[in-house]
C-alpha atoms as one frame of an Amber mdcrd trajectory, in Angstrom:
protein
  17.390 167.390 319.113  16.474 163.733 318.795  12.630 163.406 318.927  13.023
 159.785 320.061  13.501 159.303 323.802  14.419 155.864 325.020  13.444 154.630
 328.433  13.589 151.129 329.836  10.711 149.074 328.511   9.134 151.628 326.066
   9.836 154.126 323.311   7.797 157.420 323.109   7.576 159.391 319.874   6.720
 163.121 320.078   5.933 164.645 316.667   4.640 168.195 316.285   3.274 168.429
 319.830   3.735 172.180 319.997   1.915 172.793 316.706  -1.082 170.761 317.840
  -1.373 172.693 321.096  -1.111 175.921 319.169  -4.001 174.890 316.827  -6.189
 173.889 319.773  -5.497 177.175 321.473  -6.388 179.119 318.326  -9.691 177.215
 317.936 -10.520 177.805 321.593  -9.837 181.500 321.141 -12.138 181.632 318.127
 -14.915 179.925 320.079 -14.475 182.356 322.983 -14.548 185.244 320.526 -17.786
 183.920 318.966 -19.396 183.386 322.385 -18.554 186.833 323.677 -20.991 189.091
 321.822 -20.477 192.804 321.718 -23.252 195.362 322.335 -23.648 195.841 318.604
 -24.070 192.127 318.057 -26.731 191.935 320.788 -28.602 194.801 319.144 -28.313
 193.005 315.818 -29.864 189.817 317.225 -32.600 191.830 318.940 -33.483 193.393
 315.587 -33.552 189.931 313.968 -35.948 188.622 316.641 -38.163 191.694 316.326
 -38.242 191.282 312.538 -39.173 187.587 312.806 -41.908 188.392 315.341 -43.236
 191.181 313.122 -43.383 188.822 310.142 -45.346 186.279 312.220 -47.783 188.931
 313.487 -48.280 190.286 309.981 -48.912 186.790 308.632 -51.328 185.959 311.455
 -53.211 189.194 310.790 -53.467 188.378 307.104 -54.756 184.817 307.522 -57.141
 185.930 310.312 -58.612 188.571 308.023 -58.940 185.965 305.290 -60.736 183.584
 307.689 -63.301 186.138 308.918 -63.843 187.513 305.416 -64.547 183.999 304.183
 -67.119 183.471 306.959 -68.967 186.692 306.160 -68.776 186.202 302.371 -69.094
 182.451 301.775 -69.265 180.724 298.431 -72.754 179.790 297.253 -73.343 176.329
 295.794 -76.752 175.476 294.297 -77.725 171.883 293.564 -80.957 170.042 292.792
 -81.893 166.657 294.228 -84.844 164.706 292.904 -87.250 163.247 295.469 -89.820
 160.659 294.409 -92.325 161.761 297.039 -91.266 164.835 299.034 -93.348 166.010
 302.012 -95.787 168.839 301.387 -95.536 171.915 303.589 -97.835 172.650 306.450
-100.268 175.205 305.003-101.801 177.639 307.481-104.630 179.752 306.046-105.905
 182.587 308.247-108.334 185.470 308.015-106.432 188.638 307.214-108.169 190.384
 310.151-106.917 189.717 313.655-108.890 189.468 316.899-107.296 192.098 319.105
-106.776 191.332 322.779-108.326 191.904 325.227-111.062 189.947 323.496-113.421
 192.086 321.461-116.198 190.424 319.370-115.184 190.378 315.696-117.523 188.509
 313.355-115.493 189.466 310.276-112.359 187.869 311.794-113.733 184.341 311.383
-113.099 182.024 308.447-115.314 179.129 307.325-114.123 176.183 305.235-116.698
 175.425 302.532-114.893 172.550 300.789-111.460 171.019 300.241-110.521 168.987
 297.184-107.661 166.515 296.785-107.288 166.676 292.997-104.745 163.845 292.781
-107.085 161.371 294.499-110.370 162.993 293.454-111.507 163.087 297.067-112.748
 165.474 299.721-110.019 166.570 302.143-112.094 168.838 304.393-112.492 166.298
 307.194-109.251 164.329 306.859-106.533 166.895 306.112-107.828 170.292 307.331
-107.975 171.280 311.000-109.271 174.420 312.684-106.478 176.368 314.384-106.043
 179.569 316.352-102.669 181.238 316.006-101.410 183.718 318.589 -99.466 186.548
 317.016 -98.373 189.929 318.304-101.210 191.220 320.515-104.068 189.136 319.136
-105.371 185.899 317.651-105.876 184.770 314.046-108.607 182.297 313.148-107.118
 179.759 310.771-107.248 176.334 309.141-104.197 174.105 308.840-103.359 171.505
 306.220-100.753 168.800 306.948-100.336 169.784 310.576 -99.990 166.273 312.030
 -96.339 165.384 312.645 -97.232 161.705 312.861 -99.006 161.607 309.502 -97.065
 163.848 307.136 -98.695 164.203 303.730 -96.414 163.655 300.718 -96.917 164.148
 297.009 -95.495 162.494 293.906 -97.316 164.767 291.442 -96.771 168.319 290.289
 -98.993 171.087 288.955-102.771 170.867 288.909-102.774 167.060 288.915-101.139
 167.046 292.356-102.882 170.061 293.850-105.119 170.642 296.833-107.801 173.337
 296.692-109.741 174.836 299.615-112.712 177.213 299.325-113.431 179.580 302.215
-116.178 182.003 303.176-115.392 185.114 305.198-117.650 187.892 306.451-117.094
 191.286 304.937-115.772 193.887 307.385-117.479 197.258 307.738-116.423 200.028
 305.409-113.211 201.394 306.863-110.003 202.575 305.276-107.930 200.559 307.781
-109.715 197.216 307.249-109.040 194.600 304.581-110.718 191.430 303.358-108.796
 188.350 302.347-106.734 185.429 303.606-103.065 185.066 304.416-101.202 181.860
 303.682 -98.147 180.503 305.535 -96.044 177.607 304.230 -93.766 175.933 306.790
 -92.383 172.526 307.631 -94.628 170.356 309.783 -92.402 170.996 312.818 -92.441
 174.797 312.507 -95.001 177.283 313.796 -96.178 179.863 311.249 -95.209 183.506
 311.687 -98.635 184.739 310.629 -98.211 188.345 311.688 -95.166 188.746 309.403
 -96.613 186.781 306.486 -96.275 188.068 302.915 -98.511 185.645 301.005-102.141
 186.659 300.558-105.275 185.539 298.733-107.911 188.145 297.658-111.683 187.534
 297.536-113.464 186.325 294.375-110.320 184.517 293.147-108.587 181.182 293.425
-104.973 181.966 294.386-102.726 179.116 293.271 -99.335 178.663 294.989 -96.770
 176.702 292.984 -94.230 175.431 295.535 -90.477 174.879 295.340 -88.780 173.266
 298.350 -85.495 174.965 299.253 -82.983 173.469 301.681 -80.392 175.926 303.004
 -77.125 174.635 304.488 -74.548 176.779 306.292 -71.084 175.189 306.324 -68.521
 176.826 308.644 -70.097 180.247 308.130 -72.558 181.200 310.861 -74.380 179.682
 313.796 -77.625 179.649 311.815 -78.957 176.076 311.674 -79.804 174.414 308.397
 -83.404 175.037 307.406 -86.116 174.392 304.842 -88.349 176.982 303.229 -90.931
 176.946 300.476 -90.614 179.454 297.648 -93.776 180.065 295.660 -95.036 181.426
 292.374 -98.588 182.763 292.612-101.343 183.026 290.002-105.025 184.029 290.130
-108.133 182.505 288.581-111.592 184.063 288.940-114.298 182.213 290.910-117.769
 181.642 289.492-119.341 181.852 292.930-120.516 185.393 293.474-119.934 187.390
 296.611-122.660 189.344 298.350-122.762 192.341 300.658-122.253 190.237 303.781
-119.608 187.655 302.805-117.023 186.744 300.187-115.639 183.508 298.756-111.882
 183.010 298.665-110.121 179.957 297.248-106.543 178.828 297.928-104.799 176.038
 295.945-101.291 174.639 296.191 -99.002 171.962 294.745 -95.364 171.335 293.887
 -94.004 172.920 290.729 -91.216 170.315 290.786 -90.280 167.313 292.903 -86.660
 168.442 292.923 -85.382 169.927 296.174 -83.160 172.925 295.638 -80.196 172.928
 298.017 -78.327 176.169 298.648 -75.037 175.611 300.448 -73.117 178.550 301.904
 -69.568 177.273 302.348 -66.592 179.221 303.622 -63.673 178.940 301.211 -61.154
 179.422 304.043 -61.954 177.332 307.113 -60.429 177.044 310.582 -58.525 173.991
 309.374 -56.985 176.101 306.598 -56.072 178.758 309.157 -54.172 176.393 311.443
 -52.638 174.625 308.456 -51.194 177.883 307.110 -50.044 178.915 310.576 -48.253
 175.594 311.073 -46.796 175.936 307.586 -45.284 179.319 308.432 -43.822 177.949
 311.691 -42.344 175.033 309.760 -40.876 177.370 307.152 -39.189 179.560 309.761
 -37.862 176.504 311.585 -36.636 174.972 308.329 -34.828 178.135 307.314 -33.703
 178.770 310.915 -33.799 182.519 310.354 -31.883 183.355 313.548 -29.145 180.888
 312.612 -28.878 182.419 309.149 -28.714 185.894 310.675 -26.018 184.868 313.159
 -24.120 183.368 310.243 -23.143 186.875 309.149 -21.342 187.376 312.458 -19.661
 183.981 312.151 -18.665 184.879 308.590 -16.967 188.018 309.908 -15.052 185.890
 312.433 -14.128 183.405 309.706 -12.765 186.196 307.528 -10.664 187.498 310.395
  -9.299 184.040 311.126  -8.879 183.265 307.412 -10.638 179.944 307.904 -13.918
 178.512 306.617 -14.189 176.070 309.511 -16.229 178.429 311.770 -18.922 178.678
 309.081 -18.943 174.935 308.532 -19.217 174.277 312.263 -21.967 176.890 312.611
 -24.248 175.640 309.854 -23.495 171.939 310.293 -23.827 171.989 314.039
């Protein structure tokens, strides 16, 4: 049969028309076969989705545990910063004995300031730097003196040791003989803005001695760990020196001295090694990895490979992964 058909005005050439239609029909059949999934194939894809979801949940659990563990067990970083003239703490010195409420007369609960010496400036600090104070604590009142309690005139120091010390001498009445009573002073060191927790204090000065407190300023910083605000505290090393003034049956002398042991401020930083930014970064990284690999597409590739083997053609796989 002549493939060339002549008609007036044009010539049409038909070459292999039947073969082309046959190829298109075969490709259409393959696509319909790929689109029509059997029950087994649906179960297979369900398992793939469940596996991918399980991997994501497992990964989220792991990085969540890492985040909370890092918050509860942060890294500790200790540094020292030199200050030329750091502020001295507010020093609250109280009688060890408390006036119990409702008010009951207690003459051995008072404290009297005898003298205060500013060693660095060789001057008297009784009138200029010491103020009488009453501190409410628990169910009673403590009679006290405060040094450096004015927020508008914070006292600083550029000297350490004895050369930069302040020394205050007190006189207290002796309590009656009783196994439950004590004689002495308690000393609280706080920032100027803070109120002393006198009832829970753990620094004391006994009679007949000068108790010297060597002070180290400590700044604590919490980075991404807890809701505790940054704070300052004053660590001390204590030593005793005997007084030459003699006590009597009615009263006792007690001396308290203090100064910086160093002008360096110790900074303790508690920093979480795995932060919220790390958490979301890792989570986004896992999402990106799964999207990059296209796990479901890879899994469905096995089904397409089966179809390609049946059709003895690699084109289904190429179309699947290049599409």
